[in-house]
C-alpha positions as CSV (number, residue, x, y, z in Angstrom):
1,M,64.9,65.3,84.2
2,G,64.1,69.0,83.8
3,H,66.9,71.3,84.7
4,Q,66.0,74.3,86.8
5,M,67.8,77.5,86.0
6,G,71.2,77.8,87.5
7,M,71.0,74.3,89.2
8,Q,73.5,71.6,88.5
9,A,72.4,68.7,86.4
10,V,70.8,65.9,88.4
11,Q,72.7,62.6,88.2
12,H,70.6,59.5,88.6
13,F,71.6,56.1,90.2
14,D,69.4,53.1,90.8
15,V,70.8,52.9,94.3
16,V,72.4,55.8,96.2
17,I,74.2,54.9,99.4
18,V,74.9,57.8,101.7
19,G,77.8,57.1,104.0
20,A,81.0,55.4,103.1
21,G,81.7,53.5,106.4
22,H,81.2,49.8,107.2
23,G,77.5,49.8,106.4
24,G,77.7,51.7,103.2
25,A,80.6,49.7,101.8
26,Q,78.9,46.4,102.7
27,A,75.6,47.4,101.1
28,A,77.4,48.2,97.8
29,L,79.4,45.0,98.0
30,M,76.4,42.8,98.9
31,L,74.2,44.3,96.1
32,R,76.9,43.3,93.6
33,Q,77.3,39.9,95.2
34,L,73.6,39.4,94.8
35,K,73.9,40.1,91.1
36,F,72.3,43.6,91.2
37,E,73.0,45.1,87.8
38,G,71.7,48.6,88.3
39,T,73.9,51.7,88.9
40,I,75.3,52.2,92.4
41,A,76.8,55.4,94.0
42,V,78.3,55.7,97.4
43,I,78.4,59.3,98.7
44,G,80.9,59.8,101.6
45,D,81.7,63.0,103.5
46,E,85.4,62.1,103.9
47,P,88.2,62.1,101.2
48,E,88.9,58.4,101.9
49,L,87.5,55.3,100.3
50,P,85.7,53.0,102.8
51,Y,87.9,51.9,105.7
52,E,87.5,50.2,109.1
53,R,86.8,52.5,112.1
54,P,87.5,50.3,115.1
55,P,91.3,50.3,114.5
56,L,91.3,54.1,114.7
57,S,91.5,54.0,118.5
58,K,93.6,50.8,118.6
59,E,96.0,49.4,115.9
60,Y,96.0,52.5,113.6
61,F,96.5,55.0,116.4
62,S,99.3,52.9,117.8
63,G,101.0,52.6,114.5
64,E,100.7,48.8,114.3
65,K,98.6,49.1,111.1
66,T,99.0,51.5,108.2
67,F,96.0,53.0,106.6
68,D,96.3,50.7,103.6
69,R,95.8,47.8,105.9
70,I,92.5,49.1,107.3
71,M,90.9,49.9,104.0
72,I,87.8,47.7,103.6
73,R,88.7,47.1,99.9
74,Q,91.5,48.3,97.7
75,P,90.5,51.0,95.1
76,A,90.4,48.7,92.1
77,F,87.7,46.5,93.8
78,W,85.1,49.3,93.6
79,E,86.0,50.2,90.0
80,E,85.8,46.5,88.9
81,R,82.3,46.4,90.4
82,A,81.2,49.7,88.9
83,V,80.5,51.3,92.3
84,E,80.8,55.0,91.8
85,M,82.5,56.6,94.8
86,I,81.6,60.2,95.3
87,L,83.8,61.4,98.1
88,N,84.2,64.6,100.2
89,E,80.5,65.4,99.7
90,R,78.0,65.8,102.6
91,V,74.4,65.2,101.8
92,N,72.3,67.9,103.5
93,K,68.9,67.6,101.8
94,V,66.6,64.8,100.8
95,D,63.4,65.2,98.9
96,A,61.5,61.9,99.5
97,A,58.7,62.6,97.0
98,A,61.1,63.5,94.2
99,H,63.5,60.7,95.2
100,S,66.3,63.2,95.1
101,L,69.0,64.6,97.3
102,A,71.5,67.4,97.4
103,T,75.0,67.9,98.9
104,E,76.4,71.0,100.7
105,S,78.5,71.8,97.6
106,G,75.3,71.9,95.5
107,K,75.6,68.6,93.7
108,R,72.2,66.9,93.0
109,F,71.4,63.2,92.7
110,S,68.2,61.2,92.1
111,Y,67.7,57.6,93.2
112,G,65.5,54.6,92.7
113,K,66.4,53.4,96.2
114,L,68.3,55.2,98.9
115,I,70.3,53.6,101.7
116,W,71.2,55.9,104.5
117,A,74.4,54.7,106.2
118,T,75.8,57.8,107.8
119,G,76.5,56.6,111.3
120,G,76.9,59.5,113.7
121,S,79.2,62.3,114.7
122,P,81.0,62.3,118.0
123,R,79.3,64.1,120.9
124,R,81.3,67.2,121.8
125,L,81.8,68.5,125.3
126,P,79.3,71.3,125.9
127,L,82.0,73.2,127.9
128,P,84.3,76.2,127.6
129,G,87.5,75.2,125.8
130,A,86.0,72.2,124.1
131,N,87.3,73.3,120.7
132,L,90.9,74.2,121.7
133,P,93.7,72.6,119.6
134,G,94.7,69.4,121.4
135,V,91.1,68.3,122.1
136,H,90.3,65.3,120.0
137,V,87.4,63.0,119.2
138,V,88.0,59.6,117.5
139,R,85.7,58.9,114.6
140,T,87.6,59.5,111.3
141,R,91.0,58.9,109.9
142,A,91.6,62.7,110.1
143,D,90.8,62.5,113.8
144,A,93.3,59.7,114.4
145,D,95.9,61.4,112.2
146,A,95.6,64.6,114.2
147,M,96.2,62.6,117.4
148,M,99.2,60.7,116.0
149,E,100.7,64.0,114.8
150,Q,100.5,65.5,118.2
151,V,101.4,62.6,120.4
152,A,105.2,62.9,120.4
153,T,104.9,66.4,122.1
154,V,102.6,65.2,124.8
155,T,103.5,64.3,128.4
156,D,100.1,64.4,130.0
157,A,96.9,63.1,128.4
158,V,93.3,63.2,129.7
159,V,90.6,60.9,128.4
160,I,87.1,62.0,129.1
161,G,84.7,59.0,129.0
162,G,85.3,55.5,130.2
163,G,83.6,53.7,127.3
164,Y,85.5,51.4,124.9
165,I,86.9,54.2,122.7
166,G,88.2,56.1,125.7
167,L,89.8,53.0,127.3
168,E,91.3,51.8,124.0
169,A,92.9,55.2,123.4
170,A,94.1,55.3,127.1
171,A,95.8,51.9,126.6
172,V,97.6,53.1,123.5
173,L,98.7,56.4,125.2
174,S,100.0,54.4,128.2
175,K,102.0,52.2,125.8
176,F,103.5,55.4,124.4
177,G,104.7,56.2,127.9
178,K,102.3,59.1,128.5
179,K,100.9,60.1,131.9
180,V,97.2,59.2,131.3
181,T,94.1,60.0,133.4
182,V,90.7,58.6,132.5
183,L,87.7,60.6,133.8
184,E,84.3,58.8,134.0
185,A,81.2,60.6,135.2
186,L,79.5,57.4,136.4
187,D,80.7,55.2,139.3
188,R,82.4,52.7,136.9
189,V,83.8,52.4,133.4
190,L,81.8,50.6,130.7
191,A,78.7,51.2,132.9
192,R,76.3,51.3,129.9
193,V,77.6,48.2,128.2
194,A,78.9,45.7,130.8
195,G,78.3,44.3,134.2
196,E,80.2,45.4,137.3
197,P,82.8,42.5,137.3
198,L,84.0,43.5,133.8
199,S,84.1,47.2,134.8
200,R,86.2,46.5,137.9
201,F,88.5,44.2,136.0
202,Y,89.3,46.9,133.4
203,E,89.7,49.6,136.0
204,A,92.3,47.4,137.8
205,E,94.1,46.6,134.5
206,H,94.4,50.3,133.5
207,R,95.6,51.2,137.0
208,A,98.2,48.4,136.9
209,H,99.5,50.0,133.7
210,G,99.8,53.3,135.4
211,V,96.6,54.9,134.2
212,D,94.9,57.1,136.7
213,V,91.2,56.0,136.5
214,R,88.9,58.5,138.2
215,L,85.2,57.6,138.7
216,G,82.2,59.8,139.5
217,V,84.0,63.0,138.4
218,G,82.6,66.0,136.5
219,V,84.5,68.2,134.1
220,E,83.9,72.0,134.3
221,A,86.1,73.3,131.5
222,I,89.0,72.7,129.2
223,E,91.8,75.2,130.0
224,G,94.3,76.8,127.6
225,E,94.8,79.8,125.4
226,A,96.3,78.8,122.0
227,A,96.0,75.1,122.9
228,V,94.8,72.9,125.7
229,T,96.9,73.0,128.9
230,G,94.6,71.4,131.4
231,V,91.2,70.0,132.4
232,R,89.3,71.7,135.2
233,L,87.1,69.4,137.3
234,T,83.9,70.4,139.1
235,D,85.7,70.2,142.4
236,G,88.0,73.1,141.1
237,S,91.1,71.0,140.7
238,V,93.0,71.2,137.4
239,L,94.7,68.2,135.6
240,A,97.6,69.1,133.4
241,A,97.0,68.0,129.8
242,Q,98.4,68.8,126.4
243,M,96.1,66.2,124.8
244,V,92.4,65.5,125.6
245,I,90.5,62.7,124.0
246,V,86.7,62.9,124.3
247,G,84.8,59.6,124.0
248,I,81.3,60.3,125.2
249,G,79.2,58.7,122.5
250,I,77.8,59.8,119.1
251,I,74.9,61.7,117.8
252,P,73.2,59.8,114.9
253,A,73.6,61.7,111.6
254,V,70.0,61.7,110.4
255,E,68.9,65.4,110.3
256,P,68.2,65.4,106.5
257,L,66.0,62.3,106.7
258,I,64.1,63.5,109.7
259,A,63.6,66.9,107.9
260,A,62.3,65.0,104.9
261,G,59.6,63.4,107.1
262,A,61.2,60.1,108.3
263,K,60.0,58.9,111.6
264,G,62.6,58.7,114.4
265,A,63.5,60.0,117.8
266,N,67.0,58.5,118.6
267,G,68.3,58.0,115.1
268,V,65.8,57.0,112.3
269,D,63.3,54.2,112.8
270,V,63.5,51.2,110.5
271,D,61.4,48.0,110.2
272,A,62.7,44.4,110.1
273,Y,63.9,45.0,106.5
274,C,65.7,48.2,107.4
275,Q,63.0,50.4,105.6
276,T,62.4,53.8,107.0
277,S,58.9,55.4,106.9
278,L,59.9,57.1,103.6
279,P,59.2,55.2,100.4
280,D,62.3,53.4,99.0
281,V,64.5,54.8,101.8
282,F,66.5,52.3,103.9
283,A,68.7,53.1,106.9
284,I,71.4,50.9,108.4
285,G,74.1,50.8,111.0
286,D,74.7,53.2,114.0
287,C,71.9,55.6,112.9
288,A,69.1,53.0,112.5
289,A,66.8,52.4,115.4
290,H,65.3,48.9,115.1
291,D,63.5,46.3,117.3
292,N,66.2,43.9,118.4
293,G,65.2,40.3,119.1
294,Y,68.3,39.8,121.2
295,A,67.1,42.6,123.6
296,D,63.5,41.3,123.9
297,G,62.5,43.4,120.9
298,L,63.7,46.6,122.5
299,H,63.7,49.5,120.0
300,M,67.4,50.5,119.9
301,R,70.4,51.7,117.9
302,L,73.3,49.3,117.9
303,E,76.8,50.8,117.4
304,S,78.8,47.9,116.0
305,V,80.5,46.8,112.8
306,Q,78.4,43.5,113.0
307,N,75.2,45.5,113.0
308,A,76.3,47.8,110.2
309,N,77.3,44.8,108.0
310,D,74.2,42.6,108.8
311,Q,71.8,45.5,108.2
312,A,73.5,46.3,105.0
313,N,72.9,42.7,103.9
314,T,69.3,43.0,105.0
315,A,68.7,46.1,102.8
316,A,70.6,44.6,99.8
317,K,68.5,41.4,100.0
318,F,65.3,43.4,100.1
319,I,66.3,45.5,97.1
320,T,67.3,42.5,95.1
321,G,63.9,40.8,95.8
322,T,64.8,38.2,98.5
323,P,63.5,40.0,101.6
324,T,64.9,38.4,104.8
325,A,64.1,40.0,108.2
326,Y,67.1,41.2,110.2
327,D,67.9,38.6,113.0
328,A,71.6,38.7,113.5
329,V,73.3,37.8,116.8
330,P,75.1,40.9,118.1
331,W,78.8,40.7,118.6
332,F,81.5,43.1,119.4
333,W,85.2,43.2,120.4
334,S,87.7,45.5,122.1
335,N,91.5,45.3,122.3
336,Q,93.3,46.9,125.3
337,Y,96.9,46.1,126.2
338,D,97.2,42.3,125.6
339,L,93.5,41.7,126.4
340,K,91.1,40.7,123.8
341,L,87.5,41.2,124.8
342,Q,84.8,39.5,122.7
343,T,81.1,40.0,123.4
344,V,78.2,38.0,122.0
345,G,74.6,39.0,122.7
346,L,73.3,42.1,124.5
347,S,73.4,42.3,128.3
348,T,70.8,45.0,128.4
349,G,68.2,44.2,131.1
350,H,70.1,41.3,132.7
351,D,69.1,40.3,136.2
352,E,72.0,37.9,137.0
353,V,75.7,37.9,136.4
354,V,78.0,34.8,136.5
355,V,81.8,35.1,136.5
356,R,83.3,32.0,134.8
357,G,87.0,31.5,135.5
358,D,89.3,33.8,137.5
359,P,89.8,37.4,136.5
360,A,93.1,37.3,138.3
361,N,94.4,34.9,135.6
362,R,93.3,37.5,132.9
363,S,91.3,34.9,131.1
364,F,87.6,34.7,132.1
365,S,84.0,35.3,131.0
366,V,81.1,37.2,132.4
367,I,77.8,35.5,131.6
368,Y,74.6,37.5,131.7
369,L,71.2,35.9,132.5
370,K,67.7,37.2,132.3
371,Q,65.0,35.2,134.0
372,G,67.4,32.2,134.0
373,R,68.2,32.4,130.3
374,V,71.7,33.3,128.9
375,I,71.4,36.6,127.0
376,A,75.1,37.6,126.6
377,L,78.7,36.8,127.3
378,D,81.8,39.1,127.7
379,C,84.8,36.9,127.2
380,V,88.3,38.2,128.1
381,N,91.1,36.3,126.5
382,S,88.7,33.4,126.3
383,V,88.0,32.7,122.6
384,K,86.6,29.2,123.4
385,D,83.9,30.6,125.7
386,Y,83.0,33.2,123.0
387,V,82.7,30.7,120.2
388,Q,80.8,28.1,122.3
389,G,78.7,30.7,124.2
390,K,77.1,31.9,121.0
391,A,74.9,28.8,120.9
392,L,73.7,29.6,124.4
393,V,72.6,33.1,123.4
394,V,71.0,32.0,120.1
395,G,69.2,29.1,121.8
396,R,68.2,31.4,124.7
397,L,69.1,28.5,126.9
398,S,68.5,28.3,130.6
399,L,71.4,26.9,132.6
400,P,72.1,26.9,136.4
401,A,74.5,29.6,137.4
402,A,76.7,27.0,139.2
403,Q,77.2,25.0,136.0
404,L,78.0,28.1,134.0
405,A,80.5,29.2,136.6
406,D,82.4,25.9,136.4
407,A,85.2,26.7,133.9
408,A,86.3,23.1,133.9
409,T,83.2,22.1,131.9
410,P,83.1,23.5,128.3
411,L,80.1,25.5,127.4
412,K,79.3,23.3,124.4
413,E,78.9,20.3,126.8
414,L,76.4,22.3,128.9
415,A,74.5,23.2,125.7
416,A,74.6,19.7,124.4
417,A,73.2,18.3,127.7
418,L,70.1,20.5,127.1
419,Q,69.4,19.4,123.6
420,P,66.8,16.6,123.3
421,S,68.6,13.4,122.1
422,A,67.8,12.3,118.6
């Protein structure tokens, strides 16, 4: 490659993976598993080797797991597989025609194939005081470390956003004995991802643990001089707070790709093989908008470890010459207190909700139907329903609500009754 005056040498890799999260790590891992022999580089914008993100608001924040235990692989693994880890570098420019990219620090790379696996950055509060010390988001190890460092000095904590990350953080803070308030702008928590029975159950659980869950509230400002001291609501009242955790979603990190001409509105658009509209450029994980067969082909981004890993496999298979369209069943989990929630399928667009079992027993499932077919299950402390319910979602089976609601009959028996006998 010709060197331009004063520019750093361009380093070439057969595959460059941008993003060292779940998707990026899995893509590198899968390429090697599929016997890809070319050179691979993973460029990550954090100092860390790939690690799991879900524990950041759960087991890592609570101190149950050390960082070592949430690493996706130990350092030697990547060396043995000749995966070059280029850390603490943020890619800010892609030249699709030249098959090259540059980082903020001025390093330049060229690629045969590019896999964009950058995820997203946490949405910040567009309010006065949003950047005061003591206001946290939860996306990286550094974010979680900053929270852990401060937590001992905190008596009052306010969580803004009643999604999974906010609720998980609230559960940990309440275990630490803090006075916790959760503020949700909508009329229920988990409104975007779950049906009302699940929302009401989690609101009640958090309140039973002493968390003040407030619905339909707006935030006007974060107060404080040198550090946060309170949260001012739109009604003028102020909640004392030395720590504020903001969990209001992510903004997909795709600017360099869009600037390079990739199609995309919410994230970057990909086809069934995770290809973007740019030649030899793939996108996977939280930032990749795809048509999902489990949501009636709805064009969407899916923010889950499952999606990142499965799309990584899809891109790796395409690159190694065994193209297989993405068709993975969505699944997800959340740990709060002693409750393990496991979700299979996507409840988007459901028109009927069946509660199976009794929420008062703290073990039950919420089953979502659309035009009579099972499209998703939220299972709380109910592993059996989760494991057996997957077949109902994959088979897009139609079952009467009354049968689904009868917790005495295992879901696999209901599924078996529908299969034509051999």
